[in-house]
C-alpha positions in Angstrom: -8.6 17.4 -48.8 -7.8 14.3 -46.8 -8.5 14.6 -43.2 -4.5 14.8 -42.3 -3.9 17.6 -43.9 -6.7 19.1 -43.2 -6.0 18.4 -39.4 -2.7 19.8 -40.5 -4.0 22.8 -41.5 -6.6 23.8 -38.2 -3.1 23.0 -36.0 -0.9 25.0 -37.7 -3.6 28.0 -37.6 -3.9 27.3 -33.6 -1.6 30.2 -32.0 -0.6 29.1 -28.4 -0.1 31.8 -25.8 3.6 32.6 -25.0 2.6 32.8 -21.6 4.0 30.8 -19.3 0.7 28.9 -16.6 -1.8 30.1 -18.8 -3.4 26.8 -20.3 -5.2 25.9 -24.4 -8.2 23.8 -24.4 -9.1 21.6 -27.5 -12.5 20.9 -27.6 -12.7 17.8 -30.1 -15.3 16.7 -31.9 -15.8 12.8 -32.2 -14.6 11.1 -35.5 -17.3 9.3 -37.8 -19.6 7.3 -36.5 -22.6 4.9 -38.0 -25.0 7.0 -36.6 -23.3 10.0 -38.8 -24.0 7.6 -41.9 -26.3 6.2 -41.7 -26.2 2.5 -40.4 -27.3 2.8 -37.1 -30.0 0.5 -36.7 -31.0 -0.3 -33.8 -32.0 2.3 -30.9 -28.8 1.5 -28.8 -26.0 2.6 -32.1 -28.6 5.4 -32.5 -28.2 6.8 -29.0 -24.6 5.6 -28.3 -22.6 5.0 -31.9 -19.0 2.8 -32.6 -16.8 4.9 -34.5 -17.3 3.4 -38.8 -13.8 2.0 -40.6 -13.2 5.6 -41.4 -13.7 7.7 -38.2 -11.0 5.0 -36.7 -8.6 6.3 -39.0 -9.6 9.5 -38.7 -8.9 8.4 -35.0 -5.6 7.9 -36.1 -5.0 10.6 -38.1 -6.0 13.0 -35.0 -3.3 11.7 -32.7 -0.9 12.1 -35.4 -2.1 15.9 -35.6 -1.6 16.5 -31.9 1.4 14.4 -31.4 4.2 18.0 -31.1 1.2 19.7 -28.8 2.3 19.9 -25.1 -0.7 17.6 -23.9 -1.3 16.8 -20.3 -4.8 15.8 -19.8 -7.7 14.9 -21.7 -11.6 14.4 -20.1 -13.9 12.4 -22.6 -17.8 12.2 -22.9 -19.0 9.1 -21.8 -20.1 7.3 -25.4 -17.9 4.9 -27.6 -17.6 7.4 -30.3 -15.7 9.5 -28.4 -13.2 7.5 -25.9 -12.3 5.5 -29.1 -11.8 8.6 -30.8 -9.4 9.6 -28.6 -7.9 6.7 -27.7 -4.7 6.4 -29.6 -4.2 10.2 -28.5 -3.7 8.5 -24.6 -1.6 6.1 -25.5 0.5 7.7 -27.4 1.7 11.0 -24.4 0.5 7.9 -22.0 -2.6 9.9 -20.5 -5.4 8.1 -19.3 -9.0 10.4 -20.0 -11.2 11.1 -17.7 -15.3 10.4 -18.4 -17.2 13.2 -17.3 -21.2 12.2 -18.1 -21.6 15.6 -18.7 -20.6 16.3 -21.8 -22.6 13.4 -23.7 -24.2 14.4 -26.9 -27.0 16.6 -27.3 -30.1 14.5 -26.4 -32.8 13.4 -28.9 -35.3 11.1 -26.9 -34.1 7.1 -26.3 -33.7 6.2 -29.8 -36.9 4.6 -30.0 -39.4 7.1 -31.5 -39.2 6.9 -35.0 -37.8 11.2 -35.9 -39.1 13.7 -38.4 -37.2 15.5 -39.7 -39.4 18.1 -40.1 -39.6 18.7 -37.0 -35.9 18.3 -36.4 -36.3 21.3 -38.8 -39.0 23.2 -36.7 -36.6 23.3 -33.8 -34.2 24.6 -35.3 -35.5 27.2 -36.3 -37.4 27.8 -33.1 -34.0 28.2 -32.3 -32.4 29.8 -34.4 -35.2 32.1 -33.7 -34.7 32.7 -29.8 -36.9 30.2 -28.2 -33.6 27.7 -27.5 -36.4 26.3 -24.9 -38.2 24.2 -28.1 -37.9 20.4 -28.2 -38.5 18.3 -31.2 -42.2 17.5 -31.1 -43.7 14.2 -30.3 -40.7 13.6 -28.3 -41.3 14.2 -24.7 -36.6 12.5 -24.0 -35.4 15.7 -26.6 -33.5 18.5 -25.0 -33.8 21.6 -25.7 -30.6 24.1 -26.5 -31.1 25.3 -22.5 -31.1 21.5 -21.3 -28.5 21.3 -23.5 -26.5 24.3 -22.3 -27.5 23.7 -18.9 -26.2 20.2 -18.9 -23.2 20.3 -20.6 -21.5 23.7 -19.7 -21.2 23.3 -15.6 -18.7 20.5 -17.1 -17.3 23.2 -18.5 -16.4 25.6 -16.3 -14.9 22.8 -14.2 -12.8 21.8 -16.4 -11.6 25.0 -17.1 -11.5 26.3 -14.1 -9.1 22.8 -12.8 -6.3 23.6 -15.4 -6.6 27.9 -16.8 -3.6 28.1 -14.3 -2.0 25.6 -16.0 0.6 25.7 -18.3 0.4 23.2 -21.5 -3.1 21.7 -24.1 -6.0 20.4 -22.0 -8.3 17.9 -24.9 -11.9 18.1 -23.7 -13.5 15.5 -27.1 -18.0 15.4 -27.6 -19.3 15.6 -30.2 -20.6 18.2 -32.7 -24.1 19.3 -30.4 -22.3 19.7 -26.8 -19.5 21.4 -28.3 -20.2 23.0 -31.0 -24.3 24.1 -30.2 -23.9 24.5 -26.1 -20.4 26.8 -26.8 -21.9 30.3 -26.9 -22.7 29.5 -23.5 -19.3 29.0 -22.1 -17.4 30.9 -24.8 -19.2 34.4 -24.6 -17.8 35.8 -28.3 -18.8 32.8 -30.3 -22.4 34.0 -31.2 -25.2 31.6 -31.1 -26.6 31.9 -34.8 -22.3 31.4 -36.2 -22.6 28.6 -33.7 -25.5 26.8 -35.0 -24.4 28.0 -38.9 -20.9 26.4 -38.9 -21.7 22.8 -37.3 -17.8 21.1 -36.6 -17.1 18.2 -38.8 -15.8 15.0 -37.1 -12.8 15.6 -35.1 -13.1 19.2 -35.8 -11.7 21.5 -33.0 -12.4 24.4 -31.4 -9.8 26.1 -29.3 -10.6 28.0 -26.4 -8.3 30.2 -24.6 -8.4 32.5 -21.1 -8.7 36.4 -22.1 -7.6 39.1 -20.0 -10.8 39.4 -17.5 -10.4 35.6 -17.0 -12.3 33.8 -19.3 -12.7 31.2 -21.6 -12.9 32.2 -25.2 -12.2 30.7 -28.5 -8.8 31.4 -30.1 -9.8 29.1 -33.3 -13.8 27.6 -34.3 -12.0 24.3 -36.7 -10.0 26.5 -39.0 -11.1 30.0 -38.1 -9.4 32.7 -36.2 -11.1 34.5 -33.6 -9.5 37.8 -32.0 -8.7 37.8 -28.8 -8.1 39.5 -25.7 -4.5 37.8 -23.9 -3.3 37.5 -20.5 -0.2 39.9 -19.8 2.2 37.9 -18.8 3.4 39.8 -15.2 6.8 40.9 -16.1 10.0 38.5 -13.6 12.2 41.0 -12.5 15.5 41.6 -14.4 17.6 39.2 -12.5 14.7 36.6 -13.0 15.1 37.6 -17.1 18.4 37.4 -17.3 18.7 33.6 -15.7 16.1 32.3 -17.5 17.8 33.8 -20.6 21.0 31.9 -19.2 19.3 28.5 -19.1 17.4 29.1 -22.5 14.8 29.2 -20.8 13.1 32.3 -23.2 12.9 30.0 -26.0 11.5 27.3 -23.9 8.0 30.0 -23.4 7.3 30.1 -26.6 6.0 26.5 -27.9 5.4 26.3 -32.4 2.8 23.5 -33.2 4.8 21.6 -36.0 2.3 21.2 -39.7 1.7 17.0 -39.0 
């Protein structure tokens, strides 16, 4: 299945709230980088890699997949792969992405220390067993899961609080770890083991909405739907309902995503 079809299928599975003044948040992983395919040759490219040619194509397909949404704001990691991933979408919508350095990718060090795969897998094993303070052994600059969440989640909450009562869609463009691994600390309905077992593919999307208690919750994890308790729309007075009906406004309150 090609990337365009996969993105379209994911977006068709996203069901947007019909209540006015309730934003939808799309957390989008960056497209394929040279580090993803083992072509990074310098410490700089390991830590902050650019997109591959395939990744650039994925970015174009992402813009096509999002084109029918009511996208109102874009936040982006300071790493170049995220910036390059959302550039075609930003250009299409005429939006200027807001750089948010705190949502950059999980740190495995400065790229100068060779990574021992056994040590990395051992760290993941510690996380799965509940020791989320574990880091890569022998790499003092690597982040634990607690470190990552402590850096990323406050930024997510700030973005959520700034837009949660607005109508429209907000895109947050980051990375596999900074989105997927940190999401259970931000959205209470995602178990950590689920997040660690369901890594996001390149340009994979996690849809977050506000539940009836005003909390961020995942509604869709890259095509996997979650059940959530939606906020109850405030009813209009009878006169207001009649006015909206006369103007055709009720139909405008229901947004549909057309398959790309």
